[in-house]
C-alpha positions as CSV (number, residue, x, y, z in Angstrom):
1,M,9.8,-108.9,49.2
2,A,7.1,-106.2,49.1
3,T,7.3,-103.4,46.6
4,A,6.2,-99.9,47.6
5,T,3.7,-98.3,45.2
6,L,4.3,-94.7,44.5
7,K,1.2,-92.6,43.8
8,I,1.2,-89.2,42.2
9,E,-0.7,-87.6,45.1
10,D,2.2,-88.6,47.4
11,I,4.6,-86.5,45.4
12,D,5.0,-82.8,46.4
13,F,5.3,-81.8,42.8
14,R,3.0,-79.4,41.0
15,L,3.7,-77.0,38.1
16,L,2.5,-73.4,38.2
17,R,1.9,-71.1,35.3
18,L,3.0,-67.5,35.5
19,N,-0.3,-66.1,36.7
20,E,-0.3,-68.5,39.6
21,V,3.3,-67.7,40.5
22,L,2.5,-64.0,40.5
23,T,-0.3,-64.5,43.0
24,L,2.3,-65.8,45.4
25,I,5.1,-63.4,44.5
26,P,3.3,-60.1,44.0
27,V,5.5,-58.3,41.5
28,S,4.8,-57.3,37.9
29,Q,5.5,-59.8,35.1
30,A,8.4,-57.6,33.9
31,S,9.9,-57.5,37.4
32,F,9.6,-61.2,37.7
33,Y,11.4,-61.9,34.5
34,E,14.1,-59.4,35.4
35,G,14.5,-61.2,38.7
36,I,15.0,-64.5,36.8
37,E,17.7,-62.9,34.6
38,K,19.5,-61.6,37.7
39,G,19.2,-65.0,39.5
40,H,16.8,-63.8,42.2
41,Y,13.9,-66.0,41.0
42,P,13.9,-69.6,39.8
43,K,14.1,-70.2,36.1
44,P,11.0,-71.7,34.4
45,L,10.7,-75.1,32.8
46,K,9.9,-74.9,29.2
47,V,7.1,-77.4,28.4
48,G,6.4,-76.1,24.9
49,K,7.3,-73.3,22.6
50,K,5.0,-70.8,24.3
51,L,4.5,-72.4,27.7
52,S,6.7,-72.0,30.7
53,V,6.0,-73.4,34.2
54,W,7.6,-73.3,37.6
55,K,7.9,-76.1,40.2
56,L,5.7,-75.3,43.2
57,S,8.6,-76.4,45.4
58,D,10.9,-73.8,43.9
59,I,8.3,-71.1,44.5
60,R,7.8,-72.3,48.1
61,D,11.6,-72.1,48.6
62,L,11.6,-68.6,47.2
63,V,8.8,-67.5,49.6
64,A,10.7,-69.0,52.5
65,K,13.9,-67.2,51.5
66,I,12.0,-63.9,51.2
67,E,10.6,-64.5,54.7
68,R,14.0,-65.2,56.2
69,E,15.6,-62.2,54.6
70,N,12.9,-59.9,55.7
71,G,12.0,-61.4,59.1
72,I,8.4,-61.9,58.1
73,T,6.0,-64.8,57.8
74,V,3.6,-65.0,54.8
75,Q,0.3,-66.6,55.6
């Protein structure tokens, strides 16, 4: 029986820091954190006392939701 080998490059999983997220979701840092509190934006993953990251897949889902709600396509 053959065993499949999973490679990290095959996984659609990347972590983004806040500055990267804000290049995709063009709002201020304060507005983004307010949106998290209100449940509009995904919560970060805490990977340290001072470091928060977001899953790229969560941000992609957010962009798709914004596109659907506004009838637009982001390039």
